Every structure is written in C-alpha cells, then in structure tokens.
C-alpha positions as CSV (number, residue, x, y, z in Angstrom):
1,X,0.0,0.0,0.0
2,X,1.3,3.5,-0.9
3,X,0.6,6.7,0.9
4,X,-0.1,9.5,-1.6
5,X,0.7,13.0,-0.5
6,X,-1.5,15.1,-2.8
7,X,-0.4,18.8,-3.2
8,X,-2.9,21.2,-4.7
9,X,-2.1,24.2,-6.9
10,X,-2.2,27.9,-6.4
11,X,-5.2,29.4,-4.6
12,X,-6.7,26.0,-4.0
13,X,-7.5,23.6,-1.2
14,X,-7.0,19.9,-0.4
15,X,-10.7,19.4,-1.4
16,X,-9.5,19.5,-5.0
17,X,-8.3,15.9,-4.5
18,X,-11.3,14.4,-2.7
19,X,-12.6,12.4,-5.6
20,X,-9.1,11.0,-6.3
21,X,-8.7,10.1,-2.6
22,X,-11.9,8.1,-2.8
23,X,-10.7,6.3,-5.9
24,X,-7.3,5.6,-4.3
25,X,-9.0,4.2,-1.2
26,X,-11.0,1.8,-3.4
27,X,-7.7,0.6,-4.9
28,X,-6.3,0.0,-1.4
29,X,-4.1,3.0,-1.0
30,X,-3.9,5.7,1.6
31,X,-3.7,9.5,0.9
32,X,-3.5,12.9,2.6
33,X,-4.3,16.2,1.0
34,X,-3.9,19.1,3.4
35,X,-4.7,22.7,2.7
36,X,-1.5,24.7,2.1
37,X,-1.3,28.2,3.6
38,X,-2.0,29.9,0.3
39,X,-3.5,33.1,1.8
40,X,-0.8,33.6,4.4
41,X,1.5,36.4,3.3
42,X,4.2,35.1,5.7
43,X,4.3,31.6,4.1
44,X,6.4,30.7,1.1
45,X,7.4,27.5,-0.6
46,X,9.3,26.2,2.5
47,X,6.2,26.6,4.7
48,X,4.1,24.9,2.0
49,X,6.5,22.0,2.0
50,X,6.5,21.9,5.8
51,X,2.7,21.6,5.8
52,X,2.8,18.7,3.4
53,X,5.7,17.0,5.2
54,X,3.9,17.4,8.5
55,X,0.8,15.7,7.1
56,X,2.9,12.8,5.9
57,X,5.1,12.4,8.9
58,X,5.4,8.8,10.1
59,X,3.6,7.3,7.1
60,X,5.2,4.6,5.1
61,X,5.9,4.3,1.3
62,X,5.2,7.8,0.4
63,X,4.5,9.0,-3.1
64,X,4.3,12.7,-3.5
65,X,2.0,14.2,-6.2
66,X,2.1,17.9,-7.1
67,X,-0.4,19.6,-9.4
68,X,0.3,22.9,-11.1
69,X,2.1,25.2,-8.6
70,X,2.4,22.0,-6.4
71,X,5.2,21.1,-8.7
72,X,7.3,23.8,-6.9
73,X,6.4,22.2,-3.5
74,X,6.7,18.5,-4.3
75,X,10.5,18.3,-4.7
76,X,11.0,20.2,-1.4
77,X,8.9,17.6,0.4
78,X,11.4,15.0,-0.9
79,X,14.2,16.8,1.1
80,X,12.1,16.5,4.3
81,X,10.9,12.9,4.2
82,X,11.8,9.5,2.6
83,X,9.8,9.4,-0.7
84,X,9.5,6.5,-3.0
85,X,8.3,8.4,-6.1
86,X,7.6,12.0,-7.2
87,X,4.7,12.6,-9.6
88,X,4.0,16.0,-11.2
89,X,0.5,16.4,-12.8
90,X,-0.3,19.3,-15.2
91,X,2.8,20.8,-13.6
92,X,5.1,23.7,-13.2
93,X,8.6,22.1,-13.2
94,X,11.0,24.3,-11.2
95,X,14.7,24.8,-11.7
96,X,16.8,25.1,-8.6
97,X,16.6,28.5,-7.0
98,X,13.8,29.6,-9.4
99,X,11.1,31.8,-8.0
100,X,7.5,30.9,-9.0
101,X,6.9,34.4,-10.2
102,X,9.8,34.0,-12.7
103,X,8.7,30.6,-14.0
104,X,6.8,31.7,-17.1
105,X,9.6,34.0,-18.3
106,X,12.3,31.4,-17.7
107,X,10.4,28.7,-19.6
108,X,9.3,30.8,-22.5
109,X,5.6,30.4,-21.6
110,X,4.5,33.7,-23.2
111,X,6.0,32.6,-26.5
112,X,4.2,29.3,-26.5
113,X,1.4,29.1,-29.1
114,X,-1.9,28.8,-27.1
115,X,-5.3,30.3,-27.0
116,X,-6.0,32.9,-24.3
117,X,-9.1,32.8,-22.1
118,X,-10.4,35.3,-19.6
119,X,-13.0,33.1,-17.9
120,X,-11.4,30.9,-15.1
121,X,-13.9,28.2,-15.9
122,X,-12.7,28.1,-19.5
123,X,-9.0,28.0,-18.4
124,X,-9.1,25.6,-15.5
125,X,-12.4,23.7,-15.5
126,X,-13.6,23.4,-19.1
127,X,-14.2,19.6,-18.8
128,X,-15.3,19.6,-15.2
129,X,-19.0,19.0,-14.4
130,X,-20.5,22.5,-13.9
131,X,-21.6,21.8,-10.3
132,X,-18.1,20.7,-9.4
133,X,-16.5,23.7,-11.2
134,X,-18.8,26.1,-9.3
135,X,-17.9,24.4,-6.0
136,X,-14.2,24.6,-6.8
137,X,-14.4,28.3,-7.4
138,X,-16.5,28.8,-4.3
139,X,-13.8,27.0,-2.2
140,X,-10.8,28.8,-3.7
141,X,-9.3,31.0,-0.9
142,X,-7.1,33.0,-3.3
143,X,-3.4,33.0,-3.5
144,X,-0.9,35.3,-1.7
145,X,1.8,36.6,-4.0
146,X,3.8,38.1,-1.2
147,X,6.6,35.6,-1.4
148,X,6.2,34.2,-4.9
149,X,9.1,36.3,-6.2
150,X,11.5,34.7,-3.7
151,X,14.0,32.1,-5.0
152,X,13.0,28.6,-4.4
153,X,14.9,26.8,-1.6
154,X,15.3,23.9,-4.0
155,X,19.1,23.3,-4.4
156,X,18.9,20.4,-6.8
157,X,16.3,18.0,-8.1
158,X,15.9,15.2,-5.5
159,X,17.4,11.8,-6.1
160,X,13.9,10.3,-6.3
161,X,12.3,8.6,-9.3
162,X,10.1,11.2,-11.0
163,X,7.1,11.0,-13.3
164,X,5.5,13.9,-15.3
165,X,1.8,13.4,-16.3
166,X,0.5,16.1,-18.6
167,X,-3.1,16.7,-19.7
168,X,-3.6,16.8,-23.5
169,X,-6.4,19.4,-23.3
170,X,-4.7,21.6,-20.7
171,X,-5.4,25.3,-21.5
172,X,-3.2,26.6,-18.7
173,X,-0.1,24.6,-19.5
174,X,-0.5,23.2,-23.0
175,X,0.8,19.7,-23.8
176,X,3.6,20.8,-26.2
177,X,4.8,23.3,-23.6
178,X,4.9,20.7,-20.8
179,X,6.6,18.2,-23.0
180,X,9.4,20.7,-23.8
181,X,9.9,21.9,-20.2
182,X,10.0,18.3,-18.9
183,X,12.5,17.3,-21.6
184,X,14.7,20.4,-21.1
185,X,14.7,20.4,-17.3
186,X,14.4,16.8,-16.3
187,X,15.2,14.8,-19.4
188,X,11.8,13.2,-19.0
189,X,9.1,12.3,-21.6
190,X,5.8,12.9,-19.9
191,X,3.0,10.4,-19.7
192,X,-0.3,11.7,-20.9
193,X,-4.0,11.6,-20.2
194,X,-6.9,13.4,-21.8
195,X,-8.5,16.3,-20.1
196,X,-7.9,19.9,-18.9
197,X,-5.8,21.4,-16.1
198,X,-7.8,19.9,-13.2
199,X,-8.0,16.2,-13.9
200,X,-8.7,15.4,-10.2
201,X,-12.1,16.8,-10.8
202,X,-12.7,15.9,-14.4
203,X,-11.2,12.4,-14.5
204,X,-10.6,11.2,-11.0
205,X,-10.9,7.5,-11.7
206,X,-8.4,7.7,-14.6
207,X,-6.0,9.8,-12.6
208,X,-6.2,7.5,-9.6
209,X,-5.7,4.5,-11.9
210,X,-2.5,6.1,-13.2
211,X,-1.3,6.8,-9.7
212,X,-2.0,3.3,-8.6
213,X,-0.1,2.0,-11.6
214,X,2.9,4.1,-10.6
215,X,2.7,2.7,-7.1
216,X,2.7,-0.8,-8.6
217,X,5.8,0.0,-10.6
218,X,7.5,0.9,-7.3
219,X,6.5,-2.5,-5.9
220,X,3.7,-1.2,-3.7
221,X,0.7,-3.5,-4.0
222,X,-2.8,-2.4,-3.1
223,X,-3.1,-5.0,-0.3
224,X,-0.8,-3.4,2.2
225,X,2.0,-5.7,1.5
226,X,4.9,-5.6,-1.0
227,X,5.1,-8.4,-3.5
228,X,8.0,-10.7,-3.1
229,X,11.4,-9.9,-4.7
C-alpha cells in the first residue's frame, strides 16, 4: 500500500483531491491532501512543504504528487521525508533556486502558441461537471503573491524517481509546452492523459488508476504488502 501526499495548486485547497482520494482508497491506497497556507503572506514554498511533510510524517511508502504550482512544492517535500516516487501532474517544473513568479519568463511560456481565455472556468475547468467547477471556485481561498518572487529553496532536483503526467487538453499549460519543459529540465518524456488542467475533478478515476499504476511500478501493492522480490 502506498501513501499518496497530494499537493494542490495555487489558490486552491485539499478538497481538490477528494474524488481521487476516494478512488485511491477503493484501490487499497492511503492518501493525505492538506490545505496549504496559500493566503498567508508570511508563508512561502518552504512553509508549504513543511505543511505537506507534517501531514505525511510517520507514514510509510510515500508517493508525493504535485499539481500545477504544487510542482514547486513537491520536490521540497522530498528533502524532508523519505519518498518512493515524485509525480508532477499538469505541472510547473521548477529549476533550482527559481522563484515561482519567474517561471513563465524562464520557460518561454508567453511565446508558446496557445489560446487565451479570460474566464477561469474556461481556463481551469472546461471539462469539469458544472456543479463541481462552481464548488471549486467557491472553495478557492485565493493566493498570496507576497513571497512568490523569492528564490525557491530547491538546491537540486531530489534523487527520487520522477514522473510527469500532462493533460492533453490543458489550456493553462498546453501539452507541447509541458513536453518541452519536462525534456529540457528533467530529461523526461511525460506520460499523458486526456483532459484539462484539473484532472482530479474531471477524470478522478483515470487519474487514480495512473497513480495506482505508478505505485505498482514501485513494488507497492494495493493489499498493504509488497510483492516478493
């Protein structure tokens, strides 16, 4: 059995993962998805990582999953806890020392061919059931930008196996962009699923199945025991 540490994106809450958590539980895995201190002007990436690490403390066979801005937090958690696998979903993929506020400029995001949308539903939730999208917007606490221009405390990418999972219909981080950044920064060819930027709401069963498959690749069965060998 794996324990999944699920990290939400900017201006979001752990509720984002609730459908995936239910699907992971059906597959025999544990998970935690705390709210990060997104609205706290005194909190930065280190405090976000501390929150996640605290929620995972003492749990075995941890797989850390970061979505969107959670990609900046996830590798920092690997410096705080033993982690079996790091998974980035529809992610930002930080370089050491890079501030989140500098990410788009450093990765050529503004030069990437893509359609622009003003409506947050159209950007983030175009394939999410309307009632879930409305609930997600209602629950969003906002995102403090007070410390987003600070360099990341990430000194080097952690020595942890890493997967990148992109969403083919992502309007925030288009698939060609994520493929390029993953290749340039990590030397990784991403795995792919259909859907937009928030697959935990639009395709929770498919996302959970992918995550459970990654756990199986690490030798973590869904029965609470590791297979022999």
